[in-house]
N, C-alpha and C positions, 0 to 999 in steps of 0.2 A: 534777526532770530531773537536774540538774547536779549532788543531790547524790546522785542513785544512781549517776552515770559518773564522779564523784570519784575513786574508789580507781582505776577505769581509766585515767585520765589521769593520776595521779602515777607510773604503772610507767615504766620506761624502753623496754621493750619496744613500748607503745603509742607513745610520743614518735619513737622510731625508723621506727616504721612510717607516720607520719604528714610524718615532713622525707622518706621516703623517694619518697613522693607528692609532695610539695611540688618535689623534683628532678626529676620525672620519670621513676622508674624503671619499667620495663615488666612486672617481676616479682619481687614480695616471698615469700618464704615465710614461715608462719605455721602451727606446730607444737604438738600437746598439745593442743589444743581438741576440745570435746565436746559436743553438746547446746546447752542453754542457754548456756555460755558461749563458744558462735559468735555464738548470739544477740547476747550483749551486746557483744562487738567490733564487730560491723556496725552495733548502735545508735551505738556512739560514735563510729565513721567516719561515720555520716548527722550524727549532731549536731553534728560538727564543720565542716558546711555545704558538704559534699563530697557531689556526685552518687556514689550506691552502687549495681553492678548483684551480685545475688547470684544463682548458677547452682548450682541443687539437682540430684540423680541424678533424679529424679521428681517427679511433680505432687503426691503425696502429701506430699512433705518441704515443697515448696514452698508450702503451703497451712497447715503446720504453724507453719512460720518465719515466715509474714505473721502470724499469729495472734499469736506470740511479739513480735513488732519491734512491730505496734500498740499492744501493751501499755506495750511499752519507751518507748517514744516517741508518746505522746500527742500531737496536734496536728502530727504530722509526715507526711507522705504517704508513705504505703507502699502500694506499688499490685503487685497479682500480675501479671502475663504470662501466661496461662494457655496450654495445649497445643492446637494443633487434634486432634479425635478423629477417626482414621483406622480407615474400615471395611475389611476384606480387598478388595486390588484399587485399593487406595489412591483408593475412592470416598470424597469427601469431603461429612463429615456435622457439622453444629456448630449448635448454638443461637444467636437473636439476640444474647442475654446473654454469651456467650463471643467473639461478634466485637465487642459492643461494650467489653466490657473491653479486649480486644486496642487496639482503636481509640481509648479513651481513653487508656490508655498511650501508644502512638504520637506521640497529638497533644499530652500533655505534655511529652513528651521532645523532640519538633520545636520546640515553642514554649521550652524551654530551662528547662522549670519546674525547680528540685530538687527531686528526690525520690529513695527508696529502691524500687527496682524487684528485685523478687524472679522468678524465672522456673527452668525446668527445662532440662537441657540439648535434648532434643525440640525443646519451643517456640523455642528461641534457635538453633536448628538451620535452620529453615523460610527460606526467602529473604523478603527483604522491598524495598518500592520504598526508593530512593535519599531522603534527608532532605529535600533540596532540594526535590525530586518532590513527593512526599507534603505537604508544606509548601503547594508552591506550587497544590495540586490545589484547594482551598477557595475557596469565595466569601463575599465579605462585603459586606453591605449597610447602607444608614444611611437614614435619615427625610430626606426630599428628593431622594433619589437617582433619578435616571432609568437604567432599565432596559429592553431588547430584550425583552419578555415571550416571546415565540417562543424566543430563543436562549435565554432563563435556563431555559426547561422542556426543553430540551434538554439544557444542562448538566448539571440535575438526571439525566436518565436517562445521561447518559456517568459521571456519580458513581457509578453503580449506583440512585438510586432507582427505585423501583417505583410508577408511576403508577395511581392506583386512583380509585374514586367517593368514598370516606371515607375520610379517615387514622383508622386504628384499630393501627397499630404500626409500630414503629421502620422506615426505610428505606423509608417510603412517602411520596406527596405528592400532592396534588390540587389541581385549577386547575377555579373555576368563576365566569366573569365577573372581573371585578378582584378577586380574592380566591385566592390561592395558599397552601394549607396543606402544612407540610413536617415529619417527625417526625427529626431526624436521629437517627443510631446512638446517639451518647453524651448523648444531652440527657434530662432527667428529662420532658421534657411537650414535646410538639410547638408549633411556631409558626405563626403567621397572620401573611401578609404581604397587605395591602390597599394597592391603588395607583388613583390618580387618573389615569386615563389610565394613562401609563407612568411615574409620580413615585409613589415609595415612599411613602404615608400614613400607613401605620401596622404597625409590629411589638409584636405581641403574643405572649406565652403562654399557651398554653390547655390546659383539663381533657380528655384525650380520652373520658373518660367521659360529659360533660355537656356539652362544646363551652363551656362558659363561660370568659373571659376571666381570666386569673393577674395580670398584671402588663405594662405597658407598657416597651418597650425604644425607645432611641434607636437602637441598631446590632445586629447580629447575624453572627456566621461560621457559615455552614453548610459542615460538613466532608463527606468523602467516606466512603459508607457501605459501602466495600470496601476491604481492604489493597491490593490489585493497582491500581494507578493508573498509567497507561499516558501517555507526551505524545503530541502528535501524530507527532514523530518516529520516537516506537516504533511507534504503528501503521501508518505510512508501510514501515517495515522490513519491519515483519511481514507487510501485504499483498504487497510484494514479494519475500519468501522462498516467502510461499505460492504465488504465480503460478510463481514457479521450480520449485519443487517440483511443481507440476501439469505444466508442460513437461515436465519430465524422466520423469514417469509416464508424460504422455501418448506423449513417442517409444519407450518403453519397451514400449506395448502396438502401437506402429505396426511394429515391427519383424518 
């Protein structure tokens, strides 16, 4: 990779661009690049160890750019932040795969991982929860930790998980006796928590198809399975605003 990028790194324009970034310039204009030349420049900036966000006009361009950058930067995290697909009247329609990919990128960003993110204008415009709110919404469990199981199940529901009899897909959890199965949205496999009374006795990934254990873990972080994460204060403000609006509507009807 160093050999491939050496011609770019030797140019005065590239060096000036890096110096501007180091000095904290909020804007720098680059002209005369098209197609693979842009991908080449983005790869050079990412290889320099800086986080890079590339915004494209549309989803098709974003997908093509991800393919190019993945080829140019083997071993480097190149992530696509996909767009929500909206139907007429703004009815939200999406697949779990799209949601999982968006959440995966948000988790990595809030964790401070260095990577190159490619997205489209439409995907970028949708509002998200503040980073600190999203970061603090997850749950961390480790072996030997004591847990209030009723409160733990309640927290899973608040994080957007659906309680089912048997976990079959992402965003679901089940509880039977001292065993809680959870399938985080961004995980390749679900996790099984076994409790001895209120103490975490075992943490294992398992195969959703045959329910067989895959590996044992010492700790696990369970992240929200939706982007909309609200603090208790936000829920309280929402309830107060709803009550105020209800009273105003009631007064209008009584006139």
